[in-house]
ROBATI-211530 format. One record per residue (C-alpha): residue number from 1; residue in three letters; x, y, z. Coordinates in pm, 1 decimal, decimal comma. Each point is the difference from the previous one (the first is absolute). Layout:
BEGIN
@pos=NUM&code=ALA&u=X&v=Y&w=Z;
...
//
This chain:
BEGIN
@pos=1&code=MET&u=252,4&v=-472,8&w=-981,5;
@pos=2&code=PHE&u=167,0&v=86,9&w=233,7;
@pos=3&code=SER&u=-64,5&v=-11,7&w=422,4;
@pos=4&code=LEU&u=83,2&v=195,6&w=250,4;
@pos=5&code=PRO&u=-82,0&v=-81,6&w=471,5;
@pos=6&code=ALA&u=-245,7&v=171,7&w=38,1;
@pos=7&code=THR&u=209,6&v=341,4&w=138,5;
@pos=8&code=GLY&u=236,1&v=-15,9&w=-209,2;
@pos=9&code=GLN&u=264,4&v=76,5&w=244,4;
@pos=10&code=ASN&u=103,2&v=-131,8&w=354,3;
@pos=11&code=PRO&u=-278,2&v=135,2&w=244,5;
@pos=12&code=ALA&u=272,7&v=3,7&w=317,9;
@pos=13&code=ARG&u=231,6&v=183,5&w=-193,7;
@pos=14&code=LEU&u=-354,0&v=297,3&w=-47,2;
@pos=15&code=ASP&u=-143,8&v=-96,6&w=307,7;
@pos=16&code=ASP&u=360,7&v=226,1&w=159,5;
@pos=17&code=LEU&u=-15,7&v=210,6&w=-233,7;
@pos=18&code=PHE&u=-409,9&v=149,9&w=-11,6;
@pos=19&code=ASP&u=85,5&v=19,7&w=430,3;
@pos=20&code=ARG&u=333,3&v=179,5&w=-104,8;
@pos=21&code=LEU&u=-209,3&v=233,6&w=-218,9;
@pos=22&code=GLU&u=-307,9&v=35,9&w=247,8;
@pos=23&code=GLN&u=309,1&v=168,8&w=268,4;
@pos=24&code=ALA&u=179,5&v=142,1&w=-201,8;
@pos=25&code=GLU&u=115,2&v=423,0&w=16,0;
@pos=26&code=PRO&u=-54,1&v=107,4&w=-340,2;
@pos=27&code=ALA&u=346,4&v=36,2&w=-110,7;
@pos=28&code=ASP&u=16,4&v=-424,7&w=64,2;
@pos=29&code=ALA&u=-382,1&v=-104,6&w=-92,5;
@pos=30&code=ARG&u=72,3&v=104,7&w=-372,1;
@pos=31&code=ARG&u=287,6&v=-324,8&w=-17,7;
@pos=32&code=ALA&u=-232,2&v=-184,3&w=157,8;
@pos=33&code=ALA&u=-279,9&v=85,8&w=-260,7;
@pos=34&code=ARG&u=270,7&v=-70,9&w=-246,7;
@pos=35&code=ASP&u=153,6&v=-309,8&w=180,2;
@pos=36&code=ILE&u=-371,6&v=-139,0&w=-61,3;
@pos=37&code=GLU&u=-50,9&v=163,2&w=-357,6;
@pos=38&code=HIS&u=300,3&v=-183,8&w=-61,3;
@pos=39&code=ALA&u=-111,9&v=-308,5&w=122,5;
@pos=40&code=TRP&u=-329,4&v=-32,8&w=-138,9;
@pos=41&code=ALA&u=184,2&v=84,3&w=-379,8;
@pos=42&code=GLN&u=150,7&v=-312,9&w=12,8;
@pos=43&code=SER&u=-178,5&v=-296,9&w=-193,3;
@pos=44&code=GLY&u=305,3&v=-272,3&w=109,9;
@pos=45&code=SER&u=-30,1&v=1,4&w=-396,2;
@pos=46&code=ALA&u=291,5&v=161,1&w=-236,5;
@pos=47&code=ALA&u=-282,5&v=-13,7&w=-245,4;
@pos=48&code=MET&u=-301,0&v=137,1&w=171,9;
@pos=49&code=ASP&u=214,4&v=236,8&w=108,1;
@pos=50&code=LEU&u=122,5&v=160,8&w=-352,2;
@pos=51&code=LEU&u=-398,8&v=52,9&w=-73,6;
@pos=52&code=LEU&u=-19,8&v=162,8&w=333,7;
@pos=53&code=GLY&u=277,5&v=236,4&w=-62,0;
@pos=54&code=ARG&u=-122,9&v=77,1&w=-435,1;
@pos=55&code=GLY&u=-340,5&v=36,7&w=102,3;
@pos=56&code=ARG&u=241,3&v=262,3&w=336,5;
@pos=57&code=ASP&u=136,0&v=192,9&w=-307,8;
@pos=58&code=ALA&u=-259,9&v=29,2&w=-217,7;
@pos=59&code=LEU&u=-135,8&v=182,0&w=299,3;
@pos=60&code=GLU&u=244,7&v=210,3&w=14,6;
@pos=61&code=ALA&u=23,7&v=46,8&w=-361,8;
@pos=62&code=GLY&u=-357,2&v=103,0&w=-6,5;
@pos=63&code=ASP&u=-116,6&v=-262,5&w=-203,3;
@pos=64&code=SER&u=-287,7&v=-123,7&w=228,2;
@pos=65&code=GLN&u=-179,8&v=-277,1&w=-294,8;
@pos=66&code=ALA&u=355,9&v=-174,1&w=-61,4;
@pos=67&code=ALA&u=18,2&v=30,5&w=408,1;
@pos=68&code=ILE&u=-341,7&v=-162,1&w=47,9;
@pos=69&code=GLU&u=100,5&v=-259,2&w=-284,1;
@pos=70&code=HIS&u=305,1&v=-98,6&w=192,4;
@pos=71&code=PHE&u=-160,1&v=-57,8&w=349,8;
@pos=72&code=SER&u=-229,3&v=-167,0&w=-177,5;
@pos=73&code=ALA&u=217,4&v=-217,5&w=-189,3;
@pos=74&code=LEU&u=129,6&v=-87,6&w=454,6;
@pos=75&code=ILE&u=-355,9&v=-21,9&w=130,7;
@pos=76&code=ASP&u=-56,5&v=-324,2&w=-272,9;
@pos=77&code=HIS&u=318,9&v=-126,0&w=144,3;
@pos=78&code=ALA&u=-13,1&v=69,6&w=341,7;
@pos=79&code=PRO&u=-314,3&v=103,2&w=137,6;
@pos=80&code=ASP&u=30,3&v=-80,3&w=283,9;
@pos=81&code=PHE&u=280,0&v=287,0&w=55,4;
@pos=82&code=ALA&u=-203,7&v=390,1&w=139,7;
@pos=83&code=GLU&u=280,8&v=199,6&w=-141,6;
@pos=84&code=GLY&u=-69,3&v=-139,5&w=-337,6;
@pos=85&code=TRP&u=-426,3&v=127,7&w=81,9;
@pos=86&code=HIS&u=177,2&v=317,7&w=161,9;
@pos=87&code=MET&u=169,3&v=109,9&w=-343,8;
@pos=88&code=ARG&u=-297,9&v=-54,0&w=-203,8;
@pos=89&code=SER&u=-235,3&v=190,6&w=206,1;
@pos=90&code=VAL&u=296,7&v=311,0&w=-11,0;
@pos=91&code=ALA&u=-40,6&v=-14,6&w=-304,9;
@pos=92&code=PHE&u=-316,8&v=-85,0&w=-69,4;
@pos=93&code=SER&u=-91,1&v=305,3&w=193,3;
@pos=94&code=ARG&u=237,9&v=172,7&w=-205,4;
@pos=95&code=VAL&u=-218,6&v=19,3&w=-324,0;
@pos=96&code=GLY&u=-337,7&v=51,6&w=182,9;
@pos=97&code=ARG&u=-46,2&v=-394,3&w=60,7;
@pos=98&code=TYR&u=-127,9&v=21,7&w=332,6;
@pos=99&code=GLY&u=-318,6&v=-310,4&w=11,2;
@pos=100&code=LEU&u=377,8&v=-211,9&w=-153,0;
@pos=101&code=ALA&u=243,5&v=146,2&w=278,4;
@pos=102&code=LEU&u=-250,1&v=-31,1&w=281,6;
@pos=103&code=ALA&u=-57,4&v=-350,6&w=-107,7;
@pos=104&code=ASP&u=388,0&v=9,1&w=6,7;
@pos=105&code=ILE&u=-1,0&v=125,9&w=324,1;
@pos=106&code=GLU&u=-226,6&v=-254,2&w=171,1;
@pos=107&code=GLN&u=205,2&v=-283,2&w=-191,7;
@pos=108&code=ALA&u=288,8&v=82,3&w=219,4;
@pos=109&code=LEU&u=-80,1&v=153,2&w=301,9;
@pos=110&code=ALA&u=-168,1&v=-356,8&w=14,5;
@pos=111&code=LEU&u=290,3&v=-153,7&w=-60,1;
@pos=112&code=ASN&u=245,7&v=258,6&w=217,5;
@pos=113&code=PRO&u=-227,8&v=162,5&w=280,9;
@pos=114&code=ARG&u=227,0&v=203,0&w=68,7;
@pos=115&code=HIS&u=134,6&v=171,7&w=-340,4;
@pos=116&code=PHE&u=14,0&v=333,9&w=119,7;
@pos=117&code=ASN&u=105,9&v=151,1&w=-298,1;
@pos=118&code=ALA&u=-397,5&v=-208,8&w=-188,7;
@pos=119&code=ILE&u=-187,1&v=171,3&w=320,6;
@pos=120&code=HIS&u=140,9&v=348,8&w=-106,9;
@pos=121&code=GLY&u=-77,3&v=-83,2&w=-378,3;
@pos=122&code=LEU&u=-361,7&v=-37,3&w=132,2;
@pos=123&code=GLY&u=-9,9&v=311,0&w=206,6;
@pos=124&code=VAL&u=133,4&v=165,9&w=-328,1;
@pos=125&code=ILE&u=-291,8&v=-149,0&w=-249,0;
@pos=126&code=LEU&u=-193,9&v=43,7&w=237,4;
@pos=127&code=GLU&u=43,6&v=426,1&w=105,4;
@pos=128&code=GLU&u=-8,9&v=-6,3&w=-402,3;
@pos=129&code=LEU&u=-344,7&v=-113,8&w=-57,7;
@pos=130&code=ASN&u=-145,6&v=289,3&w=273,3;
@pos=131&code=GLN&u=-93,0&v=-284,8&w=327,4;
@pos=132&code=PRO&u=256,7&v=165,8&w=194,3;
@pos=133&code=ASP&u=-134,3&v=-216,1&w=315,2;
@pos=134&code=LEU&u=106,4&v=-283,5&w=-102,1;
@pos=135&code=ALA&u=357,0&v=91,2&w=-186,8;
@pos=136&code=HIS&u=37,3&v=156,0&w=392,6;
@pos=137&code=ARG&u=-68,7&v=-301,7&w=179,2;
@pos=138&code=ALA&u=251,6&v=-218,8&w=-251,9;
@pos=139&code=PHE&u=262,1&v=303,3&w=80,6;
@pos=140&code=THR&u=-44,1&v=-94,1&w=358,7;
@pos=141&code=ARG&u=50,9&v=-364,2&w=-58,4;
@pos=142&code=VAL&u=373,7&v=71,0&w=-147,8;
@pos=143&code=LEU&u=82,7&v=305,0&w=294,0;
@pos=144&code=ALA&u=-98,2&v=-364,2&w=225,3;
@pos=145&code=ILE&u=243,3&v=-231,5&w=-200,1;
@pos=146&code=HIS&u=228,8&v=263,9&w=-84,3;
@pos=147&code=PRO&u=-24,9&v=287,9&w=277,7;
@pos=148&code=HIS&u=242,2&v=195,4&w=-208,2;
@pos=149&code=HIS&u=-91,7&v=-21,4&w=-380,8;
@pos=150&code=GLU&u=27,1&v=377,4&w=-107,1;
@pos=151&code=ALA&u=-268,8&v=16,3&w=-274,5;
@pos=152&code=VAL&u=-254,0&v=-147,1&w=234,2;
@pos=153&code=THR&u=59,4&v=250,5&w=249,8;
@pos=154&code=LYS&u=-6,3&v=255,4&w=-322,5;
@pos=155&code=ALA&u=-349,9&v=-169,3&w=-123,0;
@pos=156&code=LEU&u=-130,0&v=-17,5&w=366,8;
@pos=157&code=GLU&u=9,0&v=396,8&w=-10,3;
@pos=158&code=ARG&u=-123,4&v=65,2&w=-256,2;
@pos=159&code=LEU&u=-326,8&v=-164,3&w=37,8;
@pos=160&code=GLY&u=25,4&v=131,8&w=395,4;
@pos=161&code=SER&u=-244,4&v=240,9&w=-145,2;
@pos=162&code=GLN&u=-219,6&v=-229,6&w=-216,5;
@pos=163&code=VAL&u=-108,7&v=-220,8&w=232,8;
@pos=164&code=GLY&u=-66,0&v=182,6&w=340,4;
@pos=165&code=GLY&u=388,8&v=-14,0&w=82,5;
@pos=166&code=SER&u=-120,6&v=-267,7&w=236,8;
@pos=167&code=GLU&u=159,2&v=-373,3&w=81,3;
@pos=168&code=LEU&u=-204,8&v=-261,0&w=-188,5;
//
C-alpha cells in the first residue's frame, strides 16, 4: 500500500493560499481556489496522480462506474489522500448512491476539514434529499472558507425562501 503524509501537501503553503482566498476579491479568489484545488490534487505519487486523472477523465466522459473503480483503486492504495475520497463521492452522487457519497465526504472531511468542494458536495446532496436547512448550513460553511464560491452563493439564494431566508 502506498502511504501519503496526513495532508499530502505542504501545510504552510496551503495556509497561505487559504489566507489569500479569505481576503481576495472575486477574481483573485477564483485563482486562489484553483491553486488550492491544484495542491489538493497532488498526491506525491505519479501512480496515484494517474489514477486520480483517469477517474476524473471517466467522470468527464460520463462513465461514473469507471470513475468509481479508478477512485476506489486510488483509495485502496492511498487511503490518506482526501481528494480520492472527495472525487469518489462525486462519482457516487452522479449515480444516485447518496449514502456512499456521504460516507466518502465524511472521510474526505476527516482528512481535510477545509475541503470546500467536499462541503459543497454535501450541500448539493442534502438539497437533493430535500433537507434544505442542512443544505443551507453546509453551503454557509463553504462561504466561511471560500467567501466568493459562485455555485454556493446561487444555492443559498435558491434555498433562502425554503429556510425562511434567515441565517442558521
